[in-house]
LOFIZA-772828 format. One record per residue (C-alpha): residue in three letters; x, y, z. Coordinates in pm, whole numbers, padded with zeros to 5 digits, always signed. Each point is the difference from the previous one (the first is absolute). Layout:
# residues N
alaXYZ...
END
This chain:
# residues 961
met+16190-02933-15050asn+00154-00027-00347phe-00304+00180-00132leu+00048+00286+00247arg+00368+00027-00086gly-00099+00047-00362val-00245+00269+00093met+00251+00184+00219gly+00261+00009-00277gly+00193-00326+00047pro+00134-00219-00290ser-00260-00182-00207ala+00018-00234-00296gly-00298+00122-00206pro-00133+00340-00108gln-00105+00248+00276pro-00377+00022+00063ser-00177+00338-00028gly-00089+00207+00307ala-00372-00080-00022asp+00068-00375-00029thr+00238+00010+00294ile-00252+00185+00214gln-00269-00250-00096lys+00220-00293+00099leu+00091+00167+00329cys-00368+00057+00073asp-00074-00367-00071arg+00285-00095+00229val-00143+00216+00279ala-00345-00147-00048ser+00092-00368-00041ser+00318-00060+00198thr-00044-00184+00329leu+00341+00087+00143leu+00022+00332+00183asp+00357+00055-00121asp-00107-00027-00362arg-00286+00245+00049arg+00232+00239+00182asp+00256-00009-00284ala-00271+00056-00258val-00139+00303+00188arg+00353+00138+00035ala+00044-00032-00377leu-00331+00180-00057lys+00123+00279+00225ser+00314+00046-00211leu-00207+00012-00320ser-00275+00226+00137lys+00189+00326-00062lys+00078-00071-00365tyr-00314-00196-00086arg-00245+00188+00220leu-00305-00047-00219glu+00054-00373-00059val+00070-00080+00365gly-00299+00203+00110ile-00238-00172-00238gln+00121-00358+00043ala+00139-00018+00355met-00219+00221+00217glu-00255-00267+00079his+00275-00254+00086leu+00180+00253+00219ile-00317+00075+00195his-00048-00376+00046val+00353-00025+00138leu-00081+00275+00252gln-00301-00198+00113thr+00154-00350+00022asp+00373+00040+00075arg-00012+00241+00295ser+00219-00228+00207asp+00300+00082-00222ser+00096+00364+00033glu+00248-00012-00287ile-00249-00098-00270ile-00252+00251+00142gly+00261+00275-00028tyr+00079-00094-00364ala-00371-00001-00087leu-00059+00342+00160asp+00304+00149-00178thr-00124-00137-00331leu-00346+00148+00048tyr+00157+00332+00098asn+00208+00007-00318val-00309-00072-00208ile-00230+00254+00165ser+00238+00283+00085asn+00080+00273-00251asp+00307+00134+00182leu+00259-00219-00169glu-00161+00022-00342glu-00030+00379+00008glu+00375+00032+00033glu+00054-00192-00322gln-00292+00123-00209glu-00012+00320-00196glu-00249+00276+00067asn-00226-00098-00290ser-00057-00347+00145ala-00059+00109+00360lys-00376-00013-00050gln+00021-00361-00121val+00204-00090+00307asp-00260+00151+00231asp-00276-00188-00176leu+00189-00330+00029gly+00055+00034+00377ser-00357+00108+00055gln-00133-00298-00199phe+00207-00255+00192thr-00106+00165+00328glu-00364-00026-00101ile+00047-00371-00076phe+00166-00057+00337ile-00262+00181+00212lys-00293-00146-00192gln+00001-00269+00265gln-00005+00189+00331glu+00143-00308+00172asn+00332+00077-00170val+00031+00335+00183thr-00106-00164+00328leu+00266-00269-00057leu+00257+00270-00062leu-00096+00172+00328thr+00054-00329+00180leu+00345-00042-00157val+00097+00352+00104glu-00049-00111+00361glu+00283-00253-00035phe+00319+00106+00175asp+00229-00165-00255phe+00181+00275-00190his-00019-00188-00334val-00376-00014+00028arg-00093+00325+00171trp+00206+00241-00208pro-00117-00128-00346gly-00357-00007+00133val+00022+00366+00105lys+00140+00104-00337leu-00266-00196-00190leu-00284+00148+00206thr+00141+00351-00052ser+00010-00058-00377leu-00362-00122+00004leu-00107+00320+00181lys+00185+00213-00254gln-00174-00169-00293gln-00355-00044+00135gly-00008+00204+00322pro-00374+00040+00075gln-00083-00364-00075val+00284-00141+00211gln-00081+00246+00281gln-00357-00126+00010ile+00113-00364+00015ile+00243+00075+00285leu-00265+00204+00182val-00251-00286+00008ser+00267-00258+00084pro+00006-00092+00372met+00284+00188+00172gly+00136+00090-00344val+00124+00348+00091ser+00124-00110+00341arg+00223-00264-00158leu+00166+00260-00217met+00052+00235+00297asp+00230-00261+00155leu+00251+00074-00275leu+00091+00329+00172ala+00118-00193+00304asp+00230-00232-00199ser+00361+00022+00120arg+00129-00040-00358glu+00018+00346-00149val-00053-00120-00358ile-00337-00150+00084arg-00093+00293+00224asn+00082+00255-00268asp-00186-00192-00271gly-00287-00032+00248val-00016+00380+00015leu-00020+00011-00382leu-00274-00264+00008leu-00205+00202+00250gln+00046+00309-00218gln-00175-00174-00286leu-00257-00158+00231thr-00112+00331+00157lys-00034+00203-00320ser-00347+00156-00029asn-00167-00245+00239ala-00125+00160+00321ala-00114-00329+00156ile+00344-00162-00031gln+00162+00323+00116lys-00203-00009+00322ile+00082-00367+00064val+00372+00059-00057ala-00006+00305+00229phe-00170-00190+00281glu+00249-00284-00038asn+00257+00233+00159ala+00150+00108-00333phe+00079+00353+00119glu+00208-00124+00291arg+00198-00244-00213leu+00063+00243-00284leu+00115+00278+00232asp+00232-00247+00172ile+00152-00094-00337ile+00048+00367-00091thr+00173+00063+00334glu+00223-00305-00039glu+00099+00109-00351gly+00105+00349+00117asn-00309+00217-00067ser+00067+00246-00285asp+00359-00126-00035gly-00124-00349-00082gly-00005-00172-00335ile-00262-00122-00242val-00173-00198+00277val-00099+00325+00175glu-00143+00126-00327asp-00208-00317-00042cys-00131+00025+00357leu-00098+00364-00052leu-00186-00085-00320leu-00189-00272+00185leu-00089+00245+00279gln-00133+00242-00260asn-00219-00275-00146leu-00141-00073+00346leu-00069+00363+00099lys-00091+00187-00318asn-00375+00063-00028asn-00066-00246+00284asn-00149+00189+00295ser-00024-00309+00219asn+00370-00080-00031gln+00094+00365+00050asn-00194+00009+00325phe+00157-00329+00109phe+00345+00138-00083lys-00064+00309+00211glu-00159-00186+00291gly+00289-00244+00005ser+00246+00287+00066tyr+00188-00077-00320ile+00020+00369-00095gln+00249+00046+00284arg+00225-00262-00158met+00028+00206-00319lys+00193+00281+00168pro+00346-00173-00019trp-00039-00026-00377phe+00059+00373-00039glu+00293+00037+00238val+00255+00098-00259gly+00340+00109+00126asp+00156+00342-00021asp+00224-00123-00280asn-00248-00023-00289cys+00254-00040-00277gly+00021-00315-00204trp-00362-00114-00014ser-00021-00334-00177ala-00269-00063-00258gln-00153-00271+00217lys-00016+00232+00301val-00172+00266-00208thr-00252-00258-00119asn-00061-00131+00353leu-00046+00345+00150his-00230+00099-00286leu-00221-00304+00071met+00005+00074+00372leu-00123+00354-00061gln-00271-00132-00229leu-00108-00240+00275val-00042+00292+00240arg-00207+00180-00261val-00223-00306-00040leu-00098+00032+00368val-00082+00374-00020ser-00129+00026-00354pro-00279+00259-00053thr-00206-00275-00166asn-00018-00196+00328pro-00291+00052+00242pro+00059+00324+00195gly-00012-00173+00339ala+00260-00261-00094thr+00229+00262-00152ser-00027+00226+00306ser+00083-00282+00245cys+00306-00100-00205gln+00116+00363-00016lys-00023+00032+00378ala+00187-00327+00050met+00280+00117-00231phe+00038+00321+00197his+00001-00169+00342cys+00258-00263-00100gly+00235+00260-00152leu-00037-00112-00362leu-00103+00348-00120gln+00299+00153+00178gln+00230-00248-00173leu-00146+00083-00341cys+00051+00372+00065thr+00362-00076+00086ile+00048-00160-00343leu-00183+00294-00155met+00250+00250+00141ala+00310-00222-00044thr+00270+00056-00259gly+00125-00249-00256val-00336-00175-00041pro-00070-00114-00360ala-00252+00214-00187asp-00259-00275-00052ile+00015-00101+00369leu-00034+00366+00102thr-00300+00043-00229glu-00172-00312+00133thr+00077+00105+00359ile-00169+00336-00062asn-00306-00177-00139thr-00003-00237+00298val+00026+00282+00256ser-00280+00176-00188glu-00246-00283+00048val+00109-00067+00359ile-00092+00359+00098arg-00302+00046-00230gly-00307+00090+00207cys+00166-00086+00335gln+00033+00311+00216thr+00262-00148+00233asn+00226-00107-00284gln-00049+00331-00181asp+00099+00194+00312tyr+00312-00212+00036phe+00095+00052-00365ala-00040+00376+00044ser+00256-00014+00283val+00266-00188-00200asn+00304+00212-00088ala+00264-00064-00263pro+00360-00040+00125ser+00112+00336-00138asn+00153+00312+00151pro-00222+00170+00096pro-00257-00283+00027arg-00291+00029-00239pro-00338-00173+00016ala-00022-00309-00217ile-00305+00150-00177val+00204+00298-00113val+00284-00220-00126leu-00244-00215-00195leu-00175+00303-00154met+00337+00130-00111ser+00044-00323-00197met-00351+00025-00143val+00046+00347-00150asn+00353-00078-00122glu-00022-00086-00371arg+00334-00183+00012gln-00138-00272+00226pro-00135-00326-00154phe-00364+00011-00104val-00092-00308+00208leu+00155+00154+00313arg-00192+00327-00049cys-00326-00196-00034ala+00080-00188+00321val+00064+00325+00189leu-00330+00143-00124tyr-00179-00314+00118cys+00171+00028+00338phe-00112+00361+00037gln-00356-00091-00098cys-00010-00282+00255phe+00139+00231+00268leu-00288+00244-00058tyr-00271-00266-00044lys-00263+00060+00275asn+00260+00203+00189gln-00139+00346+00070lys+00283+00071+00239gly+00260-00068-00270gln-00198+00203-00253gly-00003+00295+00237glu+00375-00024+00056ile+00069+00004-00376val-00233+00293-00070ser+00138+00192+00300thr+00343+00005-00164leu-00155+00211-00279leu-00168+00258+00222pro+00180+00334+00051ser+00019-00026+00379thr+00185-00335+00001ile+00251+00039-00284asp+00358-00053+00116gly+00257+00158-00229asn+00292-00202+00139ser-00126-00347-00097val-00185-00158-00288ser-00354-00109+00085ala-00236-00239-00168gly-00223+00283-00116gln+00288+00183-00164leu+00104-00314-00185leu-00357-00055-00124cys-00026+00358-00123gly+00339-00028-00167gly-00107-00319-00176leu-00337+00149-00092phe+00160+00284-00195ser+00303-00188-00130thr+00086-00035-00367asp-00024-00380+00030ser-00353-00112-00080leu+00033-00319+00207ser+00100+00207+00305asn-00302+00227-00065trp-00234-00299-00011cys+00146-00171+00311ala-00003+00322+00205ala-00359+00081-00105val-00122-00349+00094ala+00189+00009+00331leu-00151+00338+00089ala-00345-00127-00098his+00039-00287+00248ala+00085+00256+00270leu-00346+00152-00061gln-00193-00325-00041glu-00330+00010+00198asn+00119+00291+00217gly-00201+00319-00051thr+00188+00191+00269leu+00332-00041-00177lys-00154+00095-00334glu-00097+00332+00153gln+00338+00048+00165leu+00185-00067-00325leu-00174+00305-00151arg+00222+00212+00228val+00322-00119-00167gln+00172+00282-00189leu+00283-00048-00252ala+00262+00253-00109thr+00026-00030-00378ser+00269+00258-00072ile+00172+00297+00159gly-00212+00313+00001asn-00328-00178-00073pro-00258-00055+00271pro-00044-00358+00125val-00278-00211-00145ser-00197-00278+00163leu+00080-00363-00064leu-00342-00045-00160gln+00061+00287-00239gln+00349-00124-00090cys-00140-00345-00088thr-00259+00153-00234asn+00267+00224-00154ile+00223-00298-00086leu-00305-00185-00128ser-00083+00279-00244gln+00356+00023-00131gly-00039-00316-00207ser+00259-00226+00162lys+00038-00375-00053val-00302-00226+00021gln+00137-00185+00304thr+00051+00329+00187arg-00350+00126-00083val-00159-00331+00099gly+00178+00011+00339leu-00104+00361+00066leu-00360-00067-00102met-00016-00301+00235leu+00135+00221+00281leu-00257+00273-00070cys-00289-00248-00020thr+00100-00155+00333trp+00049+00344+00155leu-00336+00145-00112ser-00212-00311+00064asn-00221+00038+00308cys+00149+00345+00079ser-00221+00296-00094ile+00256+00257+00116ala+00263-00141-00236val-00255+00006-00283thr-00070+00366+00074his+00372+00082-00008phe+00036-00184-00329leu-00295+00179-00163his+00116+00334+00134asn+00273-00002-00267pro-00188+00114-00316ala+00239-00186-00232asn-00066-00351+00135val-00352-00068-00128pro+00068+00126-00358phe+00314-00215-00011leu-00191-00312+00104thr-00287+00058-00244gly+00248+00069-00280gln+00188-00323+00070ile-00320-00204+00010ala-00154+00154-00314glu+00303-00060-00227asn+00033-00311-00210leu+00352-00126+00075gly+00187-00325-00053glu-00013-00315+00209glu+00276+00115+00234glu-00194+00315+00084gln-00327-00184+00059leu+00118-00099+00347val+00070+00366+00084gln-00342+00097-00133gly-00169-00258+00218leu+00183+00125+00310cys-00091+00360-00085ala-00364-00105-00026leu+00028-00170+00339leu+00153+00312+00157leu-00274+00222-00144gly-00265-00245+00119ile+00148+00007+00353ser-00014+00381-00015ile-00372-00026-00072tyr-00090-00280+00241tyr+00182+00145+00304asn-00084+00365-00083asp-00161+00189+00290asn-00119+00281-00232ser+00200+00260+00190leu+00129+00156-00325glu-00280+00163-00197asn+00167-00041-00341tyr+00079-00368+00056arg-00314-00139+00153lys-00099-00358-00083glu-00271+00101-00243lys+00227+00239-00191leu+00274-00260-00032lys-00253-00251-00134gln-00119+00255-00254leu+00360+00062-00099ile+00054-00372-00059glu-00321-00016-00204lys+00109+00291-00224arg+00372-00066-00038ile+00027-00381+00018gly-00336-00170+00007arg-00118-00234+00273glu+00036-00317-00205asn+00348+00098-00112phe+00095+00084+00358ile-00118-00341+00128glu+00183-00171-00286lys+00327+00177+00084leu-00049-00086+00366gly-00030-00367-00092phe+00344+00003-00168ile+00161-00052+00344ser-00160-00329+00103lys+00030-00141-00351his+00376+00049-00015glu+00219-00311+00018leu+00242+00152+00253tyr-00296+00085+00224ser-00100-00368+00012arg+00355-00106+00090ala+00030+00254+00282ala-00336-00104+00147gln+00117-00360+00059lys+00238+00047+00295pro+00138+00282+00216gln+00366-00050-00092pro+00103+00210-00303ser+00154-00249-00240phe+00073+00129-00349ser+00208-00149-00276ser+00137+00341-00103pro-00023+00364+00118asp-00229+00085-00292his-00269-00234+00139met+00002+00179+00337met-00329+00190-00026phe-00253-00104+00265asp+00014-00058+00374his-00199-00276+00171glu-00172+00228+00253phe-00092+00246-00277thr-00179-00278-00189lys-00223-00043+00305leu-00078+00372-00005val-00090-00012-00370lys-00227-00299+00056glu-00173+00188+00281leu-00047+00334-00181glu-00061-00097-00362gly-00363-00095+00043val-00071+00280+00247ile+00136+00268-00234ser-00194-00142-00295lys-00322+00034+00196ala+00093+00348+00126ile+00043+00130-00356tyr-00360-00090-00091lys-00160+00123+00324ser-00214+00311+00010ser+00033+00283+00250glu-00295-00131+00202glu+00159-00340+00028asp+00321+00167+00109lys-00185+00180+00275lys-00158-00324+00115glu+00339-00164-00006glu+00147+00282+00208glu-00278-00042+00252val+00069-00371+00012lys+00369+00076+00051lys-00080+00235+00286thr-00222-00264+00154leu+00277-00254-00036glu+00245+00243+00157gln-00233+00048+00294his-00038-00372+00025asp+00377-00038-00009asn+00031+00260+00275ile-00250-00192+00210val+00187-00324-00066thr+00325+00171+00093his-00155+00127+00323tyr-00125-00347+00090lys+00337-00146-00085lys+00156+00245+00243val-00254-00098+00265ile+00070-00365-00066arg+00373+00061+00037glu-00058+00174+00334gln-00221-00286+00112asp+00264-00246-00107gln+00253+00186+00211glu-00236-00005+00295leu-00056-00370-00053glu+00372-00058-00003glu+00034+00192+00325leu-00284-00199+00154lys+00158-00322-00117gln+00324+00103+00165arg-00186+00077+00320ile-00174-00335-00018ser+00333-00172-00051thr+00147+00179+00305leu-00306-00082+00210thr+00016-00358-00120ser+00362-00025+00103gln-00085+00152+00339asn-00285-00246+00036glu+00231-00286-00080gln+00246+00124+00260leu-00277+00025+00259gln-00122-00346-00088ala+00352-00129+00043thr+00016+00172+00340val-00334-00155+00099thr+00124-00339-00114gln+00311+00041+00214gln-00209+00101+00301val-00230-00297-00053ser+00302-00229-00012gln+00134+00159+00318ile-00336-00052+00172gln+00005-00361-00113gln+00351-00036+00142his-00117+00144+00333lys-00292-00245+00001asp+00238-00286-00070gln+00224+00116+00284tyr-00303+00017+00230asn-00096-00357-00093leu+00356-00112+00062leu-00011+00160+00344lys-00323-00185+00070val+00161-00328-00103gln+00304+00076+00217leu-00231+00077+00294gly-00164-00341-00044lys+00341-00164-00007asp+00095+00189+00317thr-00311-00132+00175gln+00102-00353-00100his+00348+00074+00129his-00148+00117+00330asn-00203-00320+00021ser+00312-00208-00044his+00180+00227+00249gly-00282-00055+00250asp+00048-00373-00029thr+00367+00042+00086leu-00096+00219+00295gln-00233-00268+00125met+00281-00250-00021asn+00214+00232+00210gly-00259-00003+00277ile-00203+00307-00093gln-00371-00040+00041thr-00211-00030-00314glu-00292+00194+00145glu+00181+00333-00037val+00084-00078-00360ser-00357-00091-00079lys-00120+00322+00161leu+00239+00198-00216lys-00128-00177-00308glu-00357+00076+00099glu+00090+00364+00052leu+00164+00007-00343glu-00313-00146-00158glu-00212+00257+00183trp+00217+00282-00130lys-00038-00136-00353asn-00376-00020+00040lys-00007+00357+00125his+00210+00102-00296glu-00250-00158-00237leu-00289+00163+00186leu+00162+00340-00031gln+00046-00051-00374gly-00365-00097-00033gln-00103+00307+00193leu+00209+00217-00230lys-00171-00149-00304glu-00342+00057+00159lys+00090+00362+00068asp+00104+00040-00364ser-00342-00125-00103val-00159+00252+00238ile+00197+00278-00166glu-00119-00114-00341lys-00358-00005+00127leu+00043+00353+00128asn+00125+00108-00340ser-00294-00167-00173ser-00241+00163+00243gln+00159+00338-00074leu-00045-00062-00374glu-00361-00089+00065met-00038+00328+00183gly+00135+00181-00308ala-00247-00187-00217thr-00286+00101+00223glu+00110+00362-00021gln-00007-00018-00378ser-00342-00154+00007leu-00106+00295+00213gln+00120+00236-00271thr-00190-00176-00278ser-00329-00039+00189arg-00111+00331+00138phe-00330-00116+00154gly+00125-00321+00165gly+00224+00161+00261leu-00185-00137+00304glu+00042-00365-00094his+00371+00050-00073ser+00048+00180+00331asn-00149-00298+00181glu+00241-00229-00180leu+00290+00227+00091gln-00111-00005+00365lys+00001-00380-00007glu+00345-00003-00154leu+00123+00248+00264glu-00136-00221+00274met+00182-00295-00156leu+00322+00202-00004arg-00048+00095+00363ser-00049-00361+00098gln+00309-00096-00196ile+00202+00270+00175gln-00121-00123+00339leu+00099-00353-00091gln+00340+00127-00109ala+00043+00180+00334ala-00089-00318+00188glu+00242-00197-00212ile+00274+00255+00074ser-00057-00034+00374lys+00011-00379-00026leu+00324+00014-00196gln+00147+00229+00270met-00095-00248+00270glu+00147-00281-00204asn+00323+00190-00039gln+00022+00055+00378lys-00055-00370+00062leu+00278-00087-00243gln+00235+00234+00184val-00092-00162+00335met+00065-00342-00146asn+00340+00108-00129thr+00100+00134+00342ala-00124-00320+00168ala+00183-00227-00240asp+00339+00169+00053pro+00063-00107+00363met-00155-00339-00061leu+00245-00082-00277gly+00302+00162+00160asp+00028-00225+00313ser+00163-00304-00164gly+00304-00033-00229ala-00063-00175-00327pro-00381+00036+00008ala+00045+00374+00060ala+00226+00028-00298thr-00253-00185-00213ser-00285+00215+00119ser+00207+00314-00058glu+00054-00106-00357leu-00369-00067-00041glu-00079+00334+00161ala+00234+00180-00240arg-00166-00167-00296leu-00341+00081+00136glu+00098+00359+00055gln+00126+00012-00357glu-00329-00138-00122ile-00186+00252+00215lys+00209+00278-00155glu-00084-00126-00346leu-00368-00010+00095lys+00024+00353+00133ser+00163+00115-00322gln-00280-00163-00195val-00257+00169+00228lys+00180+00328-00060ala-00010-00050-00377leu-00367-00082+00022ser-00060+00310+00206glu+00176+00206-00268glu-00225-00154-00259lys-00290+00081+00231glu+00110+00363+00012ser+00022+00015-00381leu-00350-00142-00020lys-00112+00260+00249gln+00148+00268-00220gln-00202-00140-00287leu-00300+00006+00232asp+00072+00366+00073ser+00011+00079-00370ser-00327-00184-00048thr-00155+00199+00285ser+00115+00324-00164thr-00163-00121-00320val-00318-00061+00198ala+00015+00355+00131ile+00028+00138-00352leu-00295-00206-00107gln-00190+00132+00299asp+00069+00357-00108lys-00133-00079-00344asn-00299-00164+00160ser-00064+00309+00211arg-00011+00214-00314leu-00263-00227-00143glu-00192+00010+00327arg-00031+00379-00026glu-00224-00052-00301val-00207-00261+00185ala-00113+00163+00323glu-00181-00309+00126ser+00312-00220+00029lys+00232+00269+00140lys-00041-00085+00368glu+00043-00372-00057gln+00322+00058-00191asp+00128+00236+00271asp-00055-00280+00252leu+00199-00232-00219leu+00282+00251-00018val+00002+00031+00380leu+00005-00376+00039leu+00283-00031-00248ala+00198+00275+00174asp-00046-00172+00337gln+00105-00327-00156asp+00315+00163-00142gln+00091+00135+00345lys-00058-00337+00159ile+00202-00174-00267ser+00285+00246+00045ala-00014-00051+00377gln+00006-00374-00048lys+00294+00039-00235met+00194+00186+00264lys-00074-00276+00249leu+00105-00266-00251lys+00322+00187-00064asp+00067+00010+00374phe-00061-00374+00035gly+00171-00094-00330val-00224-00310-00037ala-00215-00106-00298val-00381-00013+00024glu-00222-00309-00035asp-00372-00047-00059glu-00249-00181+00226asp+00079-00351-00127asp+00368+00060+00057thr-00080+00126+00352glu-00180-00322+00085ser+00279-00214-00134gly+00240+00224+00189asp-00194-00064+00325gln+00025-00372-00049gly+00369+00033-00069asp+00041+00204+00320glu-00174-00267+00207asp+00222-00269-00148glu+00305+00210+00064asp-00110+00059+00363gly-00037-00373+00049asp+00340-00063-00146glu+00153+00264+00222asp-00157-00162+00311glu+00143-00334-00097gln+00341+00153-00052asp-00017+00165+00343glu-00086-00331+00166asn+00281-00183-00180ala+00244+00272+00095ala-00104-00029+00367val+00041-00379+00002ser+00343+00018-00159tyr+00102+00263+00253gln-00108-00215+00296glu+00186-00302-00134asn+00316+00201-00038
END
């Protein structure tokens, strides 16, 4: 301990050792000491020296410190000292504060070298990940700081080690859930470094529920009013979402866009914005732009735009846009954000068109923004943002384009209010070159890929001065162009004219109709001017080339061939192509072609528009070929164009047909859905009816069971009657009668089933008759054989009808016998007291059963009648077939008589069948076949025997009484 006191500045007898010697002795002490306290004190001393003697401690002590991390994990204090020491050695943060600017590079190299030594053994990073899992504050916090410093120095290498480490990223995600804010906030910084430029780690972090946790932290910290922690969380969210389509889709599908709306709920009192709030809101707007960036896949951008509209985020941004007291940089970024949220999305564009500024009277937000764009006193960045917003509003928005152009037409001009078209014309002819350029580009976007509006814009007339006739907008643009204004103004007007004339032959004709335009263009191209004018020359060459390529040869003096000859004489083809190439070779052209947003360092660099670069790329090669083509090739090309137009018309027609078919399909689908719903309702009704039938069956079975119980009760009651002196013979007779009634009931049910089978046989026989009639139609010369078969079938039907009549008579006799038995049983059972009551109960039950049987017979008779109706329909079908057969028989004279006989037989059979039907209706009894008749006879004999026995028993009981 005396040694340590000397190192830490205590009194000592001899001379003080140097820093390197002291560090060497402390390293030996850490390596050789067996006591944990001694090693801990030595590591603490190294920590205190590591800031001043960073190089020496790093070289001599790093290996010993790593060994301490491996062996002394049980002591959190020494682990914390070792981690702090390594952090001081590797990190450049503390050293950068003390070093001068000229030595900053050396500092970076030193930290990077120590980091490379540490991560050379991948086990060291894995060990550090394990220590970060410890909950002890003195271990976890230094471990997080050390790992963050390693990522700053050697990011890609450390990222790869963590990525291949088991559960490496998941361990670090637990830092966001730490209740200690210091560790949680440093964990956010660690994840910032971990997710930089590594899509694989970004996906893992996102799927470890990072979005949910970060949004919770932002909400807890107060959204845009929060501190530096909110800024760190927003930077981490940008790392996870920027250029990562998978995470963007996951963010949208997880409904996290809806949670962004409260960020932009600024109060009415917008004064006193703190610097941190401005920074936070700026990052929040950038995060929205990351989700709807034009560089993202179109489908992902469109889905995010729709989600932002439905959750109210776009509405909230428009509120900030029209609010007062908002800082200029926030307002500019809000305009850019709204621009990309509405770009190419028709729903969002329509909503933006309906937004009004809170003024008196209310003005559309587009008009207010255009007023800022053409106002030269507004900041340059703000004017660029407004132009970008206007471009995004018109992007793939033909409806919006039409509304802007309509404000320029004579029939829609309102003199009481300022319109968008008036502002654009005012900016186009202003003395400010930047306003000229912005207005020309904005008007060009209103005409982009819209031939109808290009033609309508030719109708616009401008009043130049009092007393002079109005001139067209096209003529006024060419007049200003020829007056030799600033380069920026001429470039803007030439871009407008090129966009206007491209793919519009009528506009080309109007342009060539002015005799001064072509000489002006050829004069500009032929001159040898400076570098600033080369851009104007290239655009003039492009405009002249468009006038040739889209020329319909309607003007005799300016036909394609004559214009080519003019170029050959005045300019030269090679010179013309060279001047045309000045555009794409220009540096500002390359910058504008990179992204849609106009971003320029100064107003002087504002020359090209992004959409115009696409037009140049499309037309440059086409115009070069058109200049060298002969008249014959032009004719062939025109024929090809006509063919393509016809093809396009055909395609348009088929598209229209397809749309109509799609509408019909939609209607049919709706009908199917309604029918499906009706079917489901009917199925539900059928299911209910089936359940009701099942309930009735269950009730019937219950009644049967109760009847059996009642019979048992009567048996027990008979025993009691016998005990009271009543004779058992009467009770036994009643039981026998009850059994007989049951047997008769079963016989009647069997007879009903047999009659049902007879009805089915009749139906089958009728179908067979129909089949025979058809066979008669197909075979003209076999009529005699078929007539014999029909005669046999008619005889079978007659025999069946006779059997049915006999069965009906038997059933009538049986019914009379049952009535006689009922009348005979009434006085027999009514003479005594208790037995009479019992028999009356039995009689009531029997009568009830008889009623049920009658109802069943009635139902069967109704079914019989329905089957007869079917038989009638089949007979009518037979008659029709007979008529057809008679027509065929006219051609075959030999078989005519035989077929007439068949018709007579069939007519007689129909009469007999109808007569039998009337009889059956009178009797109301089903019909049986011969087998059923025989079984019925046997049943009648048995029933007669039973009735005789009952009569004898009744007589005996009467005599005894």
